C-alpha positions as CSV (number, residue, x, y, z in Angstrom):
1,M,0.0,0.0,0.0
2,R,1.1,3.5,-0.6
3,N,2.4,5.6,2.2
4,D,0.4,8.8,2.4
5,T,2.0,12.2,3.1
6,K,1.7,12.1,6.9
7,V,3.1,8.6,7.2
8,V,6.2,9.6,5.1
9,L,6.7,12.8,7.2
10,E,6.3,10.9,10.4
11,Q,8.8,8.3,9.4
12,I,11.4,10.9,8.4
13,E,10.8,12.9,11.6
14,A,11.0,9.7,13.8
15,K,14.3,8.7,12.2
16,A,15.7,12.2,12.6
17,L,14.7,12.4,16.2
18,K,16.1,9.0,16.9
19,R,19.5,10.2,15.7
20,G,19.3,13.0,18.2
21,E,18.3,15.8,15.8
22,R,15.7,18.2,17.0
23,H,14.7,19.6,13.6
24,R,10.9,19.9,13.2
25,F,9.2,19.1,10.0
26,T,5.8,20.8,9.8
27,Q,3.2,20.8,7.1
28,S,1.0,23.7,6.1
29,E,-0.9,21.9,3.4
30,D,-1.2,18.5,1.8
31,V,1.9,19.0,-0.4
32,M,1.5,15.7,-2.1
33,A,-2.2,16.1,-3.0
34,V,-3.2,15.4,-6.6
35,E,-6.0,17.2,-8.2
36,R,-7.4,15.3,-11.1
37,V,-7.9,17.5,-14.1
38,V,-7.2,15.1,-16.9
39,S,-5.9,11.5,-16.6
40,M,-2.4,10.3,-17.1
41,D,-3.5,8.4,-20.2
42,E,-4.7,11.7,-21.7
43,I,-1.5,13.4,-20.9
44,M,0.7,10.7,-22.4
45,T,-1.5,10.3,-25.5
46,F,-1.0,14.0,-26.1
47,F,2.8,13.6,-25.9
48,K,3.2,11.5,-29.0
49,A,6.8,10.6,-28.3
50,S,5.9,8.7,-25.1
51,E,6.6,5.0,-24.7
52,L,5.0,2.5,-22.4
53,V,7.6,0.6,-20.4
54,N,7.2,-2.2,-17.9
55,M,9.5,-2.1,-14.9
56,E,10.1,-4.6,-12.1
57,E,10.3,-3.8,-8.4
58,G,13.7,-2.4,-7.4
59,Q,14.6,-1.3,-10.9
60,L,16.5,2.0,-11.0
61,I,14.5,4.6,-12.9
62,F,17.0,7.4,-12.7
63,G,20.0,8.3,-10.7
64,E,21.8,11.6,-10.1
65,E,23.5,11.4,-13.5
66,D,20.6,10.9,-15.9
67,S,17.8,12.4,-13.9
68,E,17.0,15.1,-16.5
69,Q,16.4,12.8,-19.5
70,Y,12.8,11.7,-19.0
71,F,9.4,12.6,-17.7
72,Y,7.8,9.6,-16.0
73,G,4.1,8.9,-15.5
74,V,2.7,6.1,-13.4
75,V,0.0,4.0,-15.1
76,S,0.2,1.2,-12.5
77,G,2.7,0.6,-9.8
78,E,4.8,3.0,-7.7
79,I,7.9,5.1,-8.0
80,H,9.9,5.7,-4.9
81,L,12.2,8.8,-4.7
82,F,15.1,8.2,-2.3
83,C,17.7,10.5,-0.9
84,E,21.1,9.2,0.0
85,G,22.9,11.1,2.7
86,F,20.0,12.5,4.6
87,G,21.0,13.4,8.1
88,N,24.1,11.2,8.2
89,S,22.1,8.0,7.6
90,G,21.5,5.8,4.6
91,L,18.7,6.0,2.1
92,E,15.6,8.0,3.1
93,L,12.3,7.9,1.3
94,L,11.2,11.3,0.2
95,K,8.2,10.6,-2.1
96,V,6.0,7.8,-3.3
97,A,4.3,8.4,-6.7
98,G,1.4,6.1,-7.4
99,S,-1.1,5.8,-10.3
100,D,-1.9,9.0,-12.2
101,E,1.1,10.7,-10.6
102,C,4.3,11.8,-12.3
103,I,7.9,12.5,-11.6
104,V,9.7,14.9,-13.8
105,S,13.3,16.0,-13.4
106,L,12.4,19.6,-12.8
107,S,10.4,18.7,-9.7
108,A,12.2,15.6,-8.5
109,F,14.8,17.8,-6.8
110,L,12.4,20.3,-5.3
111,H,11.4,19.0,-1.9
112,Y,8.0,19.4,-0.2
113,F,9.7,20.6,2.9
114,A,12.6,23.0,3.5
115,V,15.3,22.5,6.1
116,G,18.5,24.2,7.0
117,P,21.8,23.5,5.2
118,Q,23.3,21.8,8.1
119,T,20.7,19.0,7.9
120,F,21.3,17.7,4.4
121,G,25.0,17.9,3.4
122,E,25.8,16.2,0.2
123,L,22.7,14.5,-1.3
124,K,22.2,12.0,-4.0
125,L,18.7,11.4,-5.3
126,H,17.5,8.2,-6.9
127,A,14.1,7.0,-8.2
128,K,13.4,3.3,-8.1
129,C,10.4,1.2,-9.1
130,G,8.7,0.4,-5.8
131,Q,6.1,-1.9,-7.3
132,S,6.1,-3.7,-10.7
133,G,3.8,-2.0,-13.2
134,N,3.6,0.1,-16.4
135,Y,5.0,3.5,-16.8
136,Y,4.9,6.2,-19.5
137,R,8.3,7.7,-20.3
138,V,8.7,10.9,-22.4
139,P,12.0,12.6,-23.3
140,I,12.2,16.0,-21.7
141,L,13.0,17.7,-24.9
142,E,10.0,16.2,-26.7
143,L,7.8,17.2,-23.8
144,I,9.0,20.8,-24.2
145,R,8.5,20.8,-27.9
146,Y,5.0,19.4,-27.8
147,V,4.0,21.8,-25.1
148,R,4.8,24.6,-27.5
149,E,3.2,23.1,-30.6
150,D,-0.3,22.2,-29.5
151,K,-2.5,25.0,-28.2
152,R,-5.7,22.9,-28.2
153,K,-5.4,21.1,-24.9
154,M,-2.4,22.9,-23.6
155,N,-4.2,24.7,-20.8
156,E,-5.6,21.5,-19.3
157,I,-2.4,19.5,-19.8
158,C,-0.1,22.2,-18.3
159,K,-2.5,22.8,-15.4
160,T,-2.5,19.1,-14.6
161,I,1.3,18.8,-14.7
162,L,1.8,22.0,-12.7
163,I,-0.7,21.1,-10.0
164,R,1.0,17.8,-9.6
165,Q,4.5,19.2,-9.4
166,Q,4.2,22.7,-7.9
167,K,3.4,21.2,-4.6
168,F,7.0,20.3,-4.2
169,V,8.4,23.7,-5.1
170,L,7.3,25.7,-2.1
171,G,8.0,24.4,1.4
172,L,6.2,26.4,4.1
173,N,7.9,25.5,7.4
174,D,8.4,26.8,10.8
175,L,12.1,27.6,10.7
176,T,12.6,27.7,14.4
177,G,15.4,25.2,15.3
178,I,16.0,24.4,11.6
179,A,18.0,27.3,10.2
180,P,19.4,30.5,11.7
181,R,17.2,33.6,11.2
182,L,18.6,36.0,8.7
183,H,19.0,39.7,9.7
184,T,16.3,40.9,7.4
185,Q,14.5,43.7,9.3
186,S,17.0,46.4,8.4
187,Y,16.1,46.7,4.7
188,L,12.3,47.1,5.1
189,D,10.7,50.4,4.1
190,P,8.8,51.8,7.2
191,N,5.9,52.5,4.9
192,Y,5.8,49.0,3.5
193,T,2.4,47.4,3.4
194,P,2.4,43.6,2.7
195,I,0.1,42.2,0.1
196,D,-3.1,40.6,1.5
197,V,-2.5,37.2,0.0
198,E,-1.9,33.9,1.7
199,P,1.6,32.4,1.0
200,G,1.7,29.6,-1.5
201,V,1.7,28.9,-5.3
202,L,-0.6,31.2,-7.3
203,E,-2.8,30.1,-10.2
204,L,-1.2,31.3,-13.4
205,D,-4.3,33.0,-14.5
206,S,-4.8,34.9,-11.2
207,P,-4.5,38.7,-11.2
208,L,-1.3,38.7,-9.1
209,A,0.4,36.2,-11.4
210,H,-0.6,38.3,-14.4
211,Q,0.9,41.4,-12.8
212,A,4.1,39.5,-12.0
213,F,4.4,38.3,-15.6
214,E,3.7,41.9,-16.8
215,G,6.6,43.1,-14.7
216,L,8.8,40.4,-16.1
217,Q,8.2,41.9,-19.6
218,T,10.4,44.8,-18.7
219,L,13.4,42.4,-18.7
220,F,12.3,40.2,-21.6
221,Q,9.2,39.0,-23.3
222,L,8.1,35.6,-22.1
223,P,5.7,34.0,-24.6
224,L,2.3,32.8,-23.2
225,E,3.1,29.2,-23.9
226,D,6.3,29.4,-21.8
227,R,4.5,31.1,-18.9
228,R,2.7,27.8,-18.3
229,L,6.0,26.1,-17.5
230,C,6.7,28.7,-14.8
231,W,5.3,29.0,-11.3
232,V,4.4,32.1,-9.3
233,G,4.6,32.0,-5.5
234,V,3.9,34.3,-2.6
235,L,6.6,34.1,0.1
236,D,6.4,35.3,3.6
237,S,8.8,35.2,6.6
238,R,8.0,31.5,7.3
239,T,9.2,30.6,3.8
240,M,12.7,29.4,3.0
241,L,13.2,28.5,-0.7
242,L,16.2,26.3,-1.2
243,R,18.1,25.7,-4.4
244,R,20.6,23.0,-3.5
245,F,20.8,20.7,-6.5
246,K,22.5,21.3,-9.9
247,Q,19.5,19.6,-11.5
248,A,17.0,22.2,-10.1
249,K,17.6,25.0,-12.6
250,Y,15.5,28.1,-12.3
251,V,15.9,31.8,-12.9
252,F,14.0,33.8,-10.3
253,Y,12.2,37.1,-10.9
254,L,11.2,39.1,-7.9
255,H,8.1,41.1,-8.8
256,D,7.3,42.7,-5.4
257,G,8.8,43.0,-2.0
258,M,12.4,42.4,-1.0
259,V,14.1,39.1,-0.3
260,A,17.3,38.4,1.6
261,C,19.5,35.8,-0.2
262,T,22.1,33.9,1.7
263,V,24.6,31.9,-0.4
264,S,26.8,29.3,1.2
265,K,28.9,26.4,0.0
266,L,28.3,22.8,1.0
267,R,31.7,21.2,0.5
268,R,33.9,23.8,2.1
269,S,33.0,26.0,5.0
270,Y,33.3,29.7,4.6
271,N,31.3,32.7,5.6
272,A,28.0,32.9,3.8
273,V,27.5,35.9,1.4
274,Q,24.2,37.7,2.0
275,F,22.6,40.3,-0.4
276,Y,19.2,41.4,-1.2
277,L,16.8,41.2,-4.2
278,K,14.5,44.1,-4.8
279,G,11.4,44.3,-6.9
280,G,12.2,44.1,-10.6
281,E,15.4,42.1,-10.2
282,M,16.4,38.6,-11.2
283,I,18.7,36.0,-9.8
284,G,19.9,32.6,-11.1
285,W,20.5,29.6,-8.9
286,R,24.1,29.9,-10.0
287,E,24.6,33.4,-8.7
288,A,28.0,34.9,-9.1
289,V,29.7,33.7,-5.9
290,V,33.0,32.0,-5.4
291,G,32.7,28.2,-5.2
292,L,30.6,25.4,-6.5
293,D,27.8,23.3,-5.0
294,M,26.1,26.4,-3.5
295,D,23.1,26.6,-1.3
296,I,21.0,29.6,-2.0
297,Q,18.3,30.5,0.5
298,F,15.6,33.1,-0.1
299,Q,13.9,34.6,3.0
300,V,11.5,37.4,3.5
301,A,11.6,39.7,6.5
302,D,9.2,39.4,9.3
303,G,5.9,41.0,8.5
304,A,6.6,41.2,4.8
305,K,5.7,39.2,1.7
306,A,7.1,38.9,-1.8
307,I,5.9,37.6,-5.2
308,V,8.4,35.5,-7.0
309,V,8.3,34.0,-10.5
310,A,10.4,30.9,-11.1
311,I,11.3,30.3,-14.7
312,P,12.9,27.0,-15.7
313,D,16.3,27.7,-17.2
314,F,15.6,25.7,-20.3
315,V,12.8,28.2,-21.1
316,V,15.2,31.1,-20.7
317,R,17.9,29.3,-22.7
318,S,15.5,28.5,-25.6
319,H,14.1,32.1,-25.5
320,F,17.6,33.6,-25.8
321,E,18.5,31.2,-28.6
322,Q,15.6,32.5,-30.6
323,N,16.0,36.1,-29.6
324,P,19.7,36.7,-28.8
325,E,19.4,40.5,-29.2
326,I,17.5,40.8,-25.9
327,C,20.6,39.7,-24.1
328,V,21.9,43.3,-24.3
329,P,19.3,45.1,-22.0
330,L,19.1,42.1,-19.7
331,I,22.8,41.8,-19.1
332,A,23.0,45.6,-18.6
333,K,20.3,45.4,-15.9
334,L,21.9,42.5,-14.1
335,F,25.4,44.1,-14.1
336,N,24.2,47.4,-12.9
337,R,22.5,45.9,-9.8
338,Y,24.6,47.1,-6.9
339,G,27.6,47.8,-9.1
340,L,29.6,44.7,-8.0
341,P,29.2,45.3,-4.3
342,A,31.8,42.8,-3.0
343,R,35.1,41.5,-4.1
344,Q,33.8,37.9,-3.8
345,I,30.8,38.6,-6.1
346,C,30.8,39.4,-9.8
347,Y,27.4,39.4,-11.4
348,A,27.8,38.0,-14.9
349,L,25.6,36.4,-17.5
350,R,26.5,34.4,-20.5
351,Y,24.7,31.9,-22.7
352,T,25.8,29.1,-24.9
353,H,24.0,29.3,-28.2
354,K,24.9,29.3,-31.9
355,R,23.8,32.9,-32.5
356,A,26.0,34.4,-29.8
357,N,28.1,36.3,-32.5
358,E,25.0,38.2,-33.5
359,V,25.0,40.1,-30.2
360,I,28.6,39.9,-29.1
361,Y,29.7,43.1,-30.8
362,K,26.6,45.0,-29.8
363,L,27.4,44.2,-26.2
364,R,31.0,45.2,-26.6
365,F,30.1,48.8,-27.5
366,L,26.8,49.3,-25.7
367,L,28.1,48.3,-22.3
368,D,31.0,50.7,-22.4
369,A,30.9,52.9,-19.3
370,E,28.3,53.0,-16.5
371,E,28.1,55.0,-13.3
372,T,26.1,53.2,-10.6
373,K,24.5,54.9,-7.7
374,S,25.7,52.5,-5.0
375,G,28.8,51.1,-6.5
376,P,32.0,52.0,-8.3
377,S,32.3,53.0,-11.9
378,V,32.3,50.1,-14.3
379,R,33.6,49.6,-17.8
380,Y,32.3,46.5,-19.5
381,G,33.9,44.4,-22.2
382,I,33.5,41.0,-23.8
383,I,35.5,37.8,-23.7
384,E,34.6,35.7,-26.7
385,K,35.8,32.2,-27.6
386,G,34.2,29.5,-29.6
387,D,30.6,28.9,-28.8
388,W,30.5,31.0,-25.6
389,F,31.0,34.5,-24.5
390,G,31.4,36.1,-21.1
391,M,31.4,39.5,-19.6
392,V,34.5,41.3,-18.4
393,A,34.1,44.2,-16.0
394,M,36.9,46.5,-15.2
395,Y,35.8,48.6,-12.3
396,T,37.4,51.0,-9.8
397,D,36.7,51.6,-6.2
398,S,38.8,54.7,-6.5
399,P,40.8,56.4,-9.3
400,Q,43.9,54.7,-7.9
401,V,42.8,51.1,-8.1
402,H,42.0,49.2,-11.2
403,R,40.6,45.7,-11.3
404,T,39.8,43.3,-14.0
405,V,37.2,40.5,-13.7
406,V,37.0,37.7,-16.2
407,C,34.1,35.2,-16.3
408,D,34.5,31.5,-16.7
409,R,33.5,29.0,-19.3
410,Y,30.5,26.9,-18.4
411,C,28.4,24.9,-20.8
412,D,25.0,25.5,-19.2
413,L,23.0,28.7,-18.7
414,G,24.0,30.5,-15.5
415,I,24.4,33.8,-13.9
416,M,27.8,33.3,-12.3
417,P,31.4,32.8,-13.0
418,R,32.2,29.3,-11.7
419,Y,35.1,30.0,-9.4
420,V,36.4,33.5,-9.1
421,I,39.7,33.7,-7.4
422,S,41.5,36.8,-6.2
423,V,45.2,37.3,-5.6
424,I,46.0,40.4,-3.6
425,T,49.6,41.6,-3.5
426,S,51.1,44.5,-1.7
427,A,54.4,44.3,-3.5
428,F,53.4,47.0,-6.1
429,R,51.9,49.2,-3.4
430,E,55.0,49.1,-1.3
431,A,57.5,49.6,-4.2
432,A,55.6,51.8,-6.6
433,G,52.4,52.9,-4.9
434,Y,50.2,50.2,-6.5
435,Q,47.4,48.0,-5.2
436,V,46.5,45.2,-7.6
437,D,43.6,42.8,-7.4
438,Y,43.6,40.0,-9.9
439,M,40.3,38.1,-10.4
440,A,40.9,35.3,-12.8
441,R,38.8,32.3,-14.0
442,C,38.9,28.6,-14.2
443,I,38.2,27.5,-17.8
444,H,36.8,24.1,-17.3
445,R,34.7,22.0,-14.9
446,D,37.6,19.8,-13.8
447,Y,39.6,22.7,-12.5
448,E,42.6,22.2,-10.3
449,N,42.2,23.8,-7.0
450,T,45.7,24.5,-5.6
451,P,45.4,26.2,-2.2
452,L,48.3,28.3,-1.2
453,D,50.2,27.2,1.9
454,T,50.4,30.6,3.6
455,D,52.7,29.1,6.3
456,K,55.5,28.9,3.7
457,M,54.9,32.4,2.5
458,H,57.5,34.5,4.4
459,D,57.5,37.5,2.0
460,S,55.1,40.0,3.6
461,R,54.8,41.8,0.3
462,F,52.8,38.9,-1.2
463,Q,49.4,38.3,0.4
464,V,46.5,36.1,-0.6
465,D,42.9,36.1,0.6
466,S,41.3,33.2,2.5
467,F,39.7,31.5,-0.5
468,G,42.9,29.9,-1.9
469,L,44.3,29.9,-5.4
470,H,43.8,28.0,-8.5
471,T,46.6,26.8,-10.7
472,W,47.7,29.4,-13.2
473,R,48.4,27.0,-16.0
474,S,45.2,27.8,-17.8
475,Y,45.7,31.5,-17.9
476,R,47.9,34.0,-19.7
477,M,48.0,37.3,-18.0
478,V,49.6,40.4,-19.6
479,C,50.1,43.3,-17.3
480,V,51.3,46.7,-18.3
481,Y,53.0,48.8,-15.7
482,P,55.2,52.0,-15.8
483,S,58.9,51.5,-15.7
484,S,59.1,52.1,-11.9
485,S,57.4,48.8,-11.3
486,E,60.0,46.6,-12.9
487,I,61.5,45.5,-9.6
488,P,58.3,44.5,-7.8
489,A,57.1,42.8,-11.0
490,K,60.1,40.5,-11.0
491,I,59.5,39.8,-7.3
492,Y,55.9,38.9,-8.1
493,C,57.0,36.7,-11.0
494,D,59.3,34.8,-8.7
495,E,56.5,34.2,-6.2
496,L,54.2,32.9,-8.9
497,A,56.9,30.5,-10.3
498,R,57.7,29.3,-6.8
499,H,54.2,28.5,-5.7
500,H,52.3,27.7,-8.9
501,T,54.9,26.0,-11.1
502,C,54.1,28.5,-13.9
503,K,56.4,30.6,-15.9
504,A,56.2,34.3,-15.4
505,N,58.2,36.8,-17.4
506,V,59.0,40.5,-17.2
507,V,59.3,42.2,-20.5
508,T,60.1,45.9,-21.0
509,K,58.4,48.1,-23.5
510,Q,61.7,48.1,-25.5
511,D,61.5,44.3,-25.8
512,A,58.1,44.7,-27.4
513,M,59.4,47.4,-29.7
514,N,62.3,45.3,-30.8
515,S,60.1,42.3,-31.5
516,L,57.8,44.4,-33.5
517,R,60.7,46.2,-35.1
518,L,59.2,49.6,-34.2
519,S,61.2,52.7,-33.6
520,E,58.4,54.2,-31.5
521,F,55.0,53.3,-30.2
522,T,52.1,55.2,-31.7
523,P,48.3,54.7,-31.8
524,E,48.7,53.6,-35.5
525,N,50.6,50.4,-34.5
526,E,48.4,49.5,-31.5
527,Y,47.0,46.5,-33.4
528,A,50.5,45.2,-33.9
529,L,51.1,45.4,-30.1
530,A,47.8,43.7,-29.4
531,K,48.7,40.8,-31.8
532,W,52.1,40.5,-30.2
533,L,50.6,40.3,-26.7
534,V,48.5,37.4,-27.9
535,C,50.8,35.4,-30.1
536,E,54.3,35.9,-28.7
537,E,55.8,34.3,-25.6
538,E,53.6,31.3,-25.8
539,K,55.2,29.4,-23.0
540,C,54.9,32.3,-20.6
541,T,51.7,32.1,-18.5
542,V,52.1,35.5,-16.9
543,M,53.9,38.4,-18.7
544,F,54.5,41.8,-17.3
545,I,55.1,44.5,-19.9
546,I,57.0,47.3,-18.3
547,A,56.2,50.6,-20.0
548,D,57.8,54.0,-19.5
549,N,55.9,57.2,-18.7
550,D,55.2,58.2,-22.3
551,F,53.2,55.0,-22.7
552,N,50.9,56.0,-19.9
553,D,50.1,59.3,-21.6
554,L,48.3,57.3,-24.3
555,W,45.9,55.6,-21.7
556,N,42.7,57.3,-22.6
557,E,43.3,57.1,-26.4
558,T,44.6,53.7,-27.0
559,I,44.7,51.3,-24.1
560,A,40.9,50.6,-24.1
561,R,41.1,49.8,-27.8
562,I,44.1,47.5,-27.3
563,C,42.2,45.6,-24.6
564,D,39.3,45.0,-27.0
565,M,41.6,44.0,-29.8
566,V,43.4,41.4,-27.6
567,Q,40.1,39.8,-26.6
568,V,39.1,39.5,-30.3
569,L,42.5,38.1,-31.2
570,V,42.1,35.4,-28.6
571,T,39.5,33.9,-30.9
572,L,41.1,34.7,-34.2
573,H,44.5,33.2,-33.2
574,Q,43.5,30.2,-31.2
575,D,46.0,28.0,-33.0
576,N,48.8,30.4,-32.5
577,H,49.1,30.4,-28.8
578,K,49.0,27.7,-26.1
579,P,47.1,29.4,-23.3
580,D,43.3,29.1,-23.2
581,E,42.8,32.8,-22.3
582,V,44.6,36.1,-22.4
583,I,43.9,38.6,-19.7
584,V,45.2,42.1,-20.3
585,T,45.3,44.8,-17.6
586,F,46.8,48.3,-18.0
587,H,47.6,50.3,-14.9
588,N,48.3,54.0,-14.8
589,E,51.0,55.7,-12.8
590,I,49.8,56.3,-9.2
591,S,51.3,59.0,-7.1
592,K,52.2,58.0,-3.6
């Protein structure tokens, strides 16, 4: 017999309490209730690509690896969703799906209760056949395609699927004893009046949901057929919305209110980063925070409410593939939010699609210079390579400090650079009045994390932050400094070579002139210099170009153009240089 909701919750709570955990699991509604609108047979008949399969008890339906391949519907039998690693024990039963119920990858990882990050740890989810029977199986991509093609029964079909799945999206729980309260009172407007709506998932045709979708149109036009794949929820202070699993891919739009977001890492402990979303802003589950395997919590302040639209990222991805030109205003809005408020966070957005080149050059020139109200001045550029592109933001906290931020390569849609590292050195500040902050990128998933052993660092002029360092083998950095920085540049190169087994080289402006066979440097031969920076010194990972004072006089006229040229040449001359990326920074003379 099937275990109903209360039995499952009681079993989980009993096991948790037996292990000495005092977390409480409460239920504000029957989250596993199924409202019959149309039958499973009707749904699967509509999806022409479905196949009827017979599975035996105990057969693995999906594991963590292939969970996004199929949409499963139960004709007869049961599907059991298990979680491995729950509360330091073995397998735990999270859900039982019986006849006329479905498990789809987009919902299988959204739990019907929310608990604090300390409860779960690393989770692995599996679905197994709990009882022999017949099951419909539809490829996710086919499901999406048919959802968009047939308008005749789409309202009924989508309503059925959403009713059956939305119950797992929002967990309304008493958070006392489960997760620490966020300090959320400070950002509330004294005149704030919460909306008079009960928390929960809204009907897509409700007035509030319609208003939320209308607000979303200011960022990008979401077709009506795609709205049916989204959900709109009202959050209050009792609600914590967790995004823990890589498979649970959503982009969130906050229509009204203000939500505190806390981002923490699961594998490595470090202080959580907290920031706020305001009405009209978006956030992706892969927000731009250092580290992988993040846990993002959304929480509303006491006495407040918020309306949130959750858009599956495959909807956003498809929408941008068809309309790449709308990337320009959306990226601008996302970048301008808070103006990069912290060194650990760099808001970025990049998409993997074939038509990226259609907008890449628009972005390069449209996102040129922007003054933000609450942040530093920002100059945007583009990194382009192959089938991806990323944003580069060079921003200044003051006229004396220049920083360059480079996004990473990632094959999925996301709103974050995968692992932003920062190396802070005081060598230039001490020797020549410089303060330099390098924020580089890891170019691939299987990055090599090489923490720096600070105990072995006896040189006080070389300092690193607490997040550790990646290997520098994947980068090529070209840094241009005035001639007075030659000595600290050599010191810095020695430190890099000693701790990161990479080759760093110091090259004077005269070296570049000799290689280019130029008698003097002028704006007319800036392209030649950019090409030389990309194609020469292939075995050198980090190269410092020491320029004298007359070079600095050309900063406003030529340096920005050289930076753009170098980024383009990275793509044009991929076969001519070994490194996977070229990062170019130019620093003006700074008076002590």
